[in-house]
Biopython code that builds the backbone (N, CA, C, O; Angstrom):
import numpy as np
from Bio.PDB.StructureBuilder import StructureBuilder

atoms = [
    (1, "MET", "N", (0.855, -1.173, 0.000)),
    (1, "MET", "CA", (0.000, 0.000, 0.000)),
    (1, "MET", "C", (0.898, 1.231, 0.000)),
    (1, "MET", "O", (1.918, 1.250, 0.688)),
    (2, "LEU", "N", (0.541, 2.233, -0.743)),
    (2, "LEU", "CA", (1.329, 3.451, -0.870)),
    (2, "LEU", "C", (0.742, 4.548, 0.013)),
    (2, "LEU", "O", (-0.443, 4.863, -0.088)),
    (3, "ASN", "N", (1.571, 5.125, 0.875)),
    (3, "ASN", "CA", (1.145, 6.221, 1.743)),
    (3, "ASN", "C", (1.085, 7.499, 0.912)),
    (3, "ASN", "O", (2.080, 7.878, 0.295)),
    (4, "ILE", "N", (-0.049, 8.158, 0.889)),
    (4, "ILE", "CA", (-0.239, 9.351, 0.059)),
    (4, "ILE", "C", (0.575, 10.526, 0.575)),
    (4, "ILE", "O", (1.115, 11.291, -0.224)),
    (5, "ASP", "N", (0.679, 10.691, 1.895)),
    (5, "ASP", "CA", (1.376, 11.834, 2.470)),
    (5, "ASP", "C", (2.879, 11.780, 2.224)),
    (5, "ASP", "O", (3.469, 12.769, 1.790)),
    (6, "THR", "N", (3.501, 10.641, 2.494)),
    (6, "THR", "CA", (4.961, 10.548, 2.394)),
    (6, "THR", "C", (5.428, 9.907, 1.104)),
    (6, "THR", "O", (6.581, 10.099, 0.718)),
    (7, "GLY", "N", (4.583, 9.156, 0.426)),
    (7, "GLY", "CA", (4.961, 8.503, -0.813)),
    (7, "GLY", "C", (5.745, 7.215, -0.608)),
    (7, "GLY", "O", (6.286, 6.666, -1.567)),
    (8, "GLU", "N", (5.814, 6.727, 0.619)),
    (8, "GLU", "CA", (6.557, 5.494, 0.890)),
    (8, "GLU", "C", (5.623, 4.291, 0.900)),
    (8, "GLU", "O", (4.418, 4.421, 1.119)),
    (9, "GLN", "N", (6.198, 3.127, 0.660)),
    (9, "GLN", "CA", (5.444, 1.880, 0.658)),
    (9, "GLN", "C", (5.286, 1.386, 2.096)),
    (9, "GLN", "O", (6.275, 1.232, 2.811)),
    (10, "ILE", "N", (4.038, 1.137, 2.522)),
    (10, "ILE", "CA", (3.784, 0.634, 3.870)),
    (10, "ILE", "C", (2.965, -0.649, 3.781)),
    (10, "ILE", "O", (2.279, -0.890, 2.787)),
    (11, "GLU", "N", (3.041, -1.457, 4.815)),
    (11, "GLU", "CA", (2.259, -2.679, 4.891)),
    (11, "GLU", "C", (0.820, -2.341, 5.290)),
    (11, "GLU", "O", (0.556, -1.325, 5.934)),
    (12, "ALA", "N", (-0.081, -3.200, 4.897)),
    (12, "ALA", "CA", (-1.485, -3.039, 5.272)),
    (12, "ALA", "C", (-2.048, -4.406, 5.610)),
    (12, "ALA", "O", (-1.622, -5.417, 5.052)),
    (13, "LEU", "N", (-3.000, -4.435, 6.519)),
    (13, "LEU", "CA", (-3.678, -5.669, 6.891)),
    (13, "LEU", "C", (-5.038, -5.673, 6.208)),
    (13, "LEU", "O", (-5.851, -4.773, 6.418)),
    (14, "TYR", "N", (-5.277, -6.689, 5.391)),
    (14, "TYR", "CA", (-6.543, -6.827, 4.684)),
    (14, "TYR", "C", (-7.380, -7.828, 5.468)),
    (14, "TYR", "O", (-6.972, -8.974, 5.656)),
    (15, "ARG", "N", (-8.543, -7.399, 5.923)),
    (15, "ARG", "CA", (-9.380, -8.200, 6.790)),
    (15, "ARG", "C", (-10.749, -8.383, 6.137)),
    (15, "ARG", "O", (-11.407, -7.408, 5.773)),
    (16, "MET", "N", (-11.171, -9.639, 5.992)),
    (16, "MET", "CA", (-12.474, -9.958, 5.436)),
    (16, "MET", "C", (-13.432, -10.184, 6.601)),
    (16, "MET", "O", (-13.193, -11.046, 7.447)),
    (17, "VAL", "N", (-14.521, -9.407, 6.646)),
    (17, "VAL", "CA", (-15.455, -9.463, 7.761)),
    (17, "VAL", "C", (-16.879, -9.722, 7.289)),
    (17, "VAL", "O", (-17.265, -9.370, 6.175)),
    (18, "GLU", "N", (-17.645, -10.351, 8.175)),
    (18, "GLU", "CA", (-19.057, -10.590, 7.936)),
    (18, "GLU", "C", (-19.832, -9.884, 9.043)),
    (18, "GLU", "O", (-19.486, -9.998, 10.219)),
    (19, "ILE", "N", (-20.876, -9.158, 8.668)),
    (19, "ILE", "CA", (-21.704, -8.457, 9.648)),
    (19, "ILE", "C", (-23.077, -9.107, 9.655)),
    (19, "ILE", "O", (-23.793, -9.111, 8.654)),
    (20, "LYS", "N", (-23.426, -9.658, 10.818)),
    (20, "LYS", "CA", (-24.744, -10.270, 10.990)),
    (20, "LYS", "C", (-25.274, -9.879, 12.348)),
    (20, "LYS", "O", (-24.588, -10.035, 13.358)),
    (21, "GLY", "N", (-26.480, -9.377, 12.377)),
    (21, "GLY", "CA", (-27.108, -9.005, 13.636)),
    (21, "GLY", "C", (-26.396, -7.880, 14.361)),
    (21, "GLY", "O", (-26.442, -7.805, 15.589)),
    (22, "GLY", "N", (-25.743, -7.012, 13.623)),
    (22, "GLY", "CA", (-25.038, -5.888, 14.235)),
    (22, "GLY", "C", (-23.685, -6.243, 14.814)),
    (22, "GLY", "O", (-23.039, -5.395, 15.430)),
    (23, "LYS", "N", (-23.237, -7.483, 14.631)),
    (23, "LYS", "CA", (-21.940, -7.906, 15.143)),
    (23, "LYS", "C", (-21.000, -8.173, 13.979)),
    (23, "LYS", "O", (-21.405, -8.718, 12.952)),
    (24, "LYS", "N", (-19.745, -7.785, 14.147)),
    (24, "LYS", "CA", (-18.736, -7.962, 13.116)),
    (24, "LYS", "C", (-17.880, -9.181, 13.462)),
    (24, "LYS", "O", (-17.307, -9.255, 14.549)),
    (25, "GLU", "N", (-17.799, -10.122, 12.544)),
    (25, "GLU", "CA", (-17.014, -11.331, 12.754)),
    (25, "GLU", "C", (-15.923, -11.403, 11.686)),
    (25, "GLU", "O", (-16.214, -11.372, 10.490)),
    (26, "VAL", "N", (-14.671, -11.497, 12.123)),
    (26, "VAL", "CA", (-13.537, -11.579, 11.197)),
    (26, "VAL", "C", (-13.454, -12.996, 10.667)),
    (26, "VAL", "O", (-13.340, -13.949, 11.438)),
    (27, "LYS", "N", (-13.512, -13.137, 9.340)),
    (27, "LYS", "CA", (-13.433, -14.440, 8.699)),
    (27, "LYS", "C", (-12.014, -14.764, 8.246)),
    (27, "LYS", "O", (-11.604, -15.923, 8.292)),
    (28, "PHE", "N", (-11.256, -13.753, 7.808)),
    (28, "PHE", "CA", (-9.935, -13.985, 7.243)),
    (28, "PHE", "C", (-9.154, -12.686, 7.305)),
    (28, "PHE", "O", (-9.721, -11.611, 7.105)),
    (29, "GLN", "N", (-7.842, -12.773, 7.583)),
    (29, "GLN", "CA", (-6.995, -11.582, 7.538)),
    (29, "GLN", "C", (-5.605, -11.957, 7.061)),
    (29, "GLN", "O", (-5.082, -13.015, 7.408)),
    (30, "THR", "N", (-5.012, -11.082, 6.264)),
    (30, "THR", "CA", (-3.697, -11.308, 5.707)),
    (30, "THR", "C", (-3.088, -9.964, 5.308)),
    (30, "THR", "O", (-3.778, -8.946, 5.262)),
    (31, "THR", "N", (-1.797, -9.977, 5.024)),
    (31, "THR", "CA", (-1.140, -8.764, 4.536)),
    (31, "THR", "C", (-0.973, -8.795, 3.018)),
    (31, "THR", "O", (-0.437, -7.852, 2.436)),
    (32, "ASP", "N", (-1.423, -9.862, 2.380)),
    (32, "ASP", "CA", (-1.307, -10.014, 0.928)),
    (32, "ASP", "C", (-2.681, -9.803, 0.287)),
    (32, "ASP", "O", (-3.631, -10.526, 0.588)),
    (33, "ILE", "N", (-2.777, -8.818, -0.589)),
    (33, "ILE", "CA", (-4.054, -8.479, -1.225)),
    (33, "ILE", "C", (-4.537, -9.603, -2.135)),
    (33, "ILE", "O", (-5.741, -9.843, -2.223)),
    (34, "ASN", "N", (-3.627, -10.293, -2.811)),
    (34, "ASN", "CA", (-4.030, -11.372, -3.710)),
    (34, "ASN", "C", (-4.648, -12.539, -2.949)),
    (34, "ASN", "O", (-5.627, -13.122, -3.413)),
    (35, "ARG", "N", (-4.096, -12.891, -1.790)),
    (35, "ARG", "CA", (-4.682, -13.962, -0.976)),
    (35, "ARG", "C", (-6.058, -13.566, -0.477)),
    (35, "ARG", "O", (-6.959, -14.402, -0.421)),
    (36, "ALA", "N", (-6.234, -12.293, -0.111)),
    (36, "ALA", "CA", (-7.533, -11.828, 0.372)),
    (36, "ALA", "C", (-8.589, -11.913, -0.737)),
    (36, "ALA", "O", (-9.723, -12.321, -0.485)),
    (37, "LEU", "N", (-8.220, -11.533, -1.946)),
    (37, "LEU", "CA", (-9.171, -11.592, -3.054)),
    (37, "LEU", "C", (-9.498, -13.033, -3.448)),
    (37, "LEU", "O", (-10.639, -13.333, -3.800)),
    (38, "LYS", "N", (-8.505, -13.929, -3.393)),
    (38, "LYS", "CA", (-8.767, -15.335, -3.688)),
    (38, "LYS", "C", (-9.686, -15.953, -2.635)),
    (38, "LYS", "O", (-10.568, -16.746, -2.966)),
    (39, "TYR", "N", (-9.479, -15.589, -1.364)),
    (39, "TYR", "CA", (-10.354, -16.092, -0.312)),
    (39, "TYR", "C", (-11.784, -15.608, -0.530)),
    (39, "TYR", "O", (-12.735, -16.373, -0.370)),
    (40, "HIS", "N", (-11.932, -14.340, -0.893)),
    (40, "HIS", "CA", (-13.269, -13.799, -1.122)),
    (40, "HIS", "C", (-13.950, -14.515, -2.284)),
    (40, "HIS", "O", (-15.141, -14.820, -2.214)),
    (41, "LYS", "N", (-13.207, -14.781, -3.342)),
    (41, "LYS", "CA", (-13.760, -15.488, -4.498)),
    (41, "LYS", "C", (-14.212, -16.893, -4.095)),
    (41, "LYS", "O", (-15.287, -17.335, -4.501)),
    (42, "TRP", "N", (-13.404, -17.596, -3.303)),
    (42, "TRP", "CA", (-13.767, -18.924, -2.828)),
    (42, "TRP", "C", (-14.996, -18.865, -1.921)),
    (42, "TRP", "O", (-15.897, -19.695, -2.039)),
    (43, "TYR", "N", (-15.031, -17.890, -1.021)),
    (43, "TYR", "CA", (-16.130, -17.759, -0.064)),
    (43, "TYR", "C", (-17.458, -17.505, -0.791)),
    (43, "TYR", "O", (-18.481, -18.095, -0.443)),
    (44, "VAL", "N", (-17.436, -16.636, -1.787)),
    (44, "VAL", "CA", (-18.659, -16.322, -2.547)),
    (44, "VAL", "C", (-19.131, -17.546, -3.318)),
    (44, "VAL", "O", (-20.331, -17.815, -3.380)),
    (45, "ALA", "N", (-18.194, -18.296, -3.909)),
    (45, "ALA", "CA", (-18.581, -19.491, -4.659)),
    (45, "ALA", "C", (-19.172, -20.555, -3.740)),
    (45, "ALA", "O", (-20.080, -21.286, -4.137)),
    (46, "ARG", "N", (-18.669, -20.644, -2.532)),
    (46, "ARG", "CA", (-19.139, -21.684, -1.608)),
    (46, "ARG", "C", (-20.439, -21.304, -0.896)),
    (46, "ARG", "O", (-21.364, -22.114, -0.828)),
    (47, "TYR", "N", (-20.518, -20.086, -0.369)),
    (47, "TYR", "CA", (-21.649, -19.692, 0.475)),
    (47, "TYR", "C", (-22.662, -18.776, -0.212)),
    (47, "TYR", "O", (-23.708, -18.482, 0.367)),
    (48, "LYS", "N", (-22.381, -18.328, -1.412)),
    (48, "LYS", "CA", (-23.299, -17.478, -2.187)),
    (48, "LYS", "C", (-23.629, -16.167, -1.480)),
    (48, "LYS", "O", (-24.737, -15.649, -1.620)),
    (49, "GLU", "N", (-22.679, -15.633, -0.726)),
    (49, "GLU", "CA", (-22.831, -14.312, -0.104)),
    (49, "GLU", "C", (-21.448, -13.684, 0.002)),
    (49, "GLU", "O", (-20.438, -14.384, 0.075)),
    (50, "GLY", "N", (-21.417, -12.361, 0.010)),
    (50, "GLY", "CA", (-20.150, -11.646, 0.019)),
    (50, "GLY", "C", (-19.699, -11.237, 1.402)),
    (50, "GLY", "O", (-20.442, -11.344, 2.378)),
    (51, "LEU", "N", (-18.466, -10.764, 1.468)),
    (51, "LEU", "CA", (-17.870, -10.258, 2.698)),
    (51, "LEU", "C", (-17.412, -8.824, 2.472)),
    (51, "LEU", "O", (-17.244, -8.390, 1.333)),
    (52, "LEU", "N", (-17.214, -8.101, 3.550)),
    (52, "LEU", "CA", (-16.664, -6.752, 3.474)),
    (52, "LEU", "C", (-15.155, -6.813, 3.704)),
    (52, "LEU", "O", (-14.675, -7.645, 4.474)),
    (53, "MET", "N", (-14.413, -5.941, 3.043)),
    (53, "MET", "CA", (-12.971, -5.897, 3.230)),
    (53, "MET", "C", (-12.588, -4.625, 3.973)),
    (53, "MET", "O", (-12.937, -3.521, 3.557)),
    (54, "GLU", "N", (-11.867, -4.792, 5.078)),
    (54, "GLU", "CA", (-11.301, -3.658, 5.805)),
    (54, "GLU", "C", (-9.823, -3.593, 5.470)),
    (54, "GLU", "O", (-9.143, -4.619, 5.431)),
    (55, "ILE", "N", (-9.325, -2.391, 5.229)),
    (55, "ILE", "CA", (-7.901, -2.198, 4.965)),
    (55, "ILE", "C", (-7.341, -1.351, 6.091)),
    (55, "ILE", "O", (-7.691, -0.178, 6.228)),
    (56, "LEU", "N", (-6.466, -1.948, 6.903)),
    (56, "LEU", "CA", (-5.878, -1.275, 8.051)),
    (56, "LEU", "C", (-4.400, -0.995, 7.774)),
    (56, "LEU", "O", (-3.609, -1.934, 7.682)),
    (57, "PRO", "N", (-4.013, 0.269, 7.638)),
    (57, "PRO", "CA", (-2.594, 0.570, 7.379)),
    (57, "PRO", "C", (-1.745, 0.363, 8.632)),
    (57, "PRO", "O", (-2.236, 0.431, 9.758)),
    (58, "GLU", "N", (-0.471, 0.110, 8.404)),
    (58, "GLU", "CA", (0.464, -0.100, 9.500)),
    (58, "GLU", "C", (0.800, 1.235, 10.157)),
    (58, "GLU", "O", (1.021, 2.232, 9.470)),
    (59, "LYS", "N", (0.838, 1.251, 11.490)),
    (59, "LYS", "CA", (1.157, 2.463, 12.241)),
    (59, "LYS", "C", (2.447, 2.249, 13.005)),
    (59, "LYS", "O", (2.725, 1.138, 13.457)),
    (60, "LYS", "N", (3.227, 3.286, 13.151)),
    (60, "LYS", "CA", (4.436, 3.228, 13.955)),
    (60, "LYS", "C", (4.137, 3.866, 15.307)),
    (60, "LYS", "O", (3.746, 5.031, 15.379)),
    (61, "VAL", "N", (4.325, 3.093, 16.380)),
    (61, "VAL", "CA", (4.033, 3.550, 17.728)),
    (61, "VAL", "C", (5.336, 3.555, 18.517)),
    (61, "VAL", "O", (6.053, 2.555, 18.546)),
    (62, "TYR", "N", (5.639, 4.682, 19.158)),
    (62, "TYR", "CA", (6.859, 4.796, 19.953)),
    (62, "TYR", "C", (6.559, 4.406, 21.394)),
    (62, "TYR", "O", (5.685, 4.993, 22.031)),
    (63, "ASN", "N", (7.290, 3.406, 21.910)),
    (63, "ASN", "CA", (7.131, 2.929, 23.279)),
    (63, "ASN", "C", (8.111, 3.701, 24.163)),
    (63, "ASN", "O", (9.324, 3.555, 24.015)),
    (64, "LEU", "N", (7.596, 4.519, 25.078)),
    (64, "LEU", "CA", (8.447, 5.364, 25.911)),
    (64, "LEU", "C", (9.250, 4.567, 26.931)),
    (64, "LEU", "O", (10.403, 4.902, 27.203)),
    (65, "LYS", "N", (8.664, 3.524, 27.495)),
    (65, "LYS", "CA", (9.369, 2.739, 28.509)),
    (65, "LYS", "C", (10.571, 2.008, 27.921)),
    (65, "LYS", "O", (11.667, 2.058, 28.480)),
    (66, "GLU", "N", (10.368, 1.340, 26.813)),
    (66, "GLU", "CA", (11.431, 0.557, 26.204)),
    (66, "GLU", "C", (12.238, 1.342, 25.177)),
    (66, "GLU", "O", (13.259, 0.860, 24.685)),
    (67, "LYS", "N", (11.787, 2.536, 24.855)),
    (67, "LYS", "CA", (12.449, 3.435, 23.903)),
    (67, "LYS", "C", (12.721, 2.770, 22.558)),
    (67, "LYS", "O", (13.849, 2.758, 22.065)),
    (68, "LYS", "N", (11.660, 2.220, 21.983)),
    (68, "LYS", "CA", (11.778, 1.632, 20.663)),
    (68, "LYS", "C", (10.468, 1.836, 19.886)),
    (68, "LYS", "O", (9.423, 2.119, 20.471)),
    (69, "ILE", "N", (10.546, 1.690, 18.595)),
    (69, "ILE", "CA", (9.390, 1.880, 17.713)),
    (69, "ILE", "C", (8.792, 0.522, 17.391)),
    (69, "ILE", "O", (9.503, -0.399, 16.989)),
    (70, "GLU", "N", (7.480, 0.401, 17.570)),
    (70, "GLU", "CA", (6.751, -0.827, 17.260)),
    (70, "GLU", "C", (5.786, -0.566, 16.114)),
    (70, "GLU", "O", (5.176, 0.500, 16.039)),
    (71, "ASN", "N", (5.651, -1.528, 15.234)),
    (71, "ASN", "CA", (4.721, -1.422, 14.116)),
    (71, "ASN", "C", (3.474, -2.216, 14.446)),
    (71, "ASN", "O", (3.557, -3.406, 14.747)),
    (72, "THR", "N", (2.299, -1.560, 14.393)),
    (72, "THR", "CA", (1.028, -2.221, 14.654)),
    (72, "THR", "C", (0.038, -1.867, 13.559)),
    (72, "THR", "O", (0.239, -0.913, 12.808)),
    (73, "PHE", "N", (-1.018, -2.635, 13.475)),
    (73, "PHE", "CA", (-2.078, -2.358, 12.485)),
    (73, "PHE", "C", (-3.251, -1.727, 13.170)),
    (73, "PHE", "O", (-4.250, -1.414, 12.522)),
]
sb = StructureBuilder()
sb.init_structure("model")
sb.init_model(0)
sb.init_chain("A")
sb.init_seg("    ")
for serial, (resi, resn, name, xyz) in enumerate(atoms, 1):
    if name == "N":
        sb.init_residue(resn, " ", resi, " ")
    sb.init_atom(name, np.array(xyz, "f"), 0.0, 1.0, " ", f" {name:<3s}", serial, name[0])
structure = sb.get_structure()
């Protein structure tokens, strides 16, 4: 995934979710967009219903106690 502000390449977490009864259930998550799309294609062929895709970009969080940078989604 390309960051628009800085122009650098960052990782993203692609999450396939199903919403039923107001509750969100994660069915599949990966950092590879091609695997996420293949899973969605398989899921639709098997269950005849679609899923929603969430794209969560990677964030850099500075830990003050340990004085290091951690990458989280």
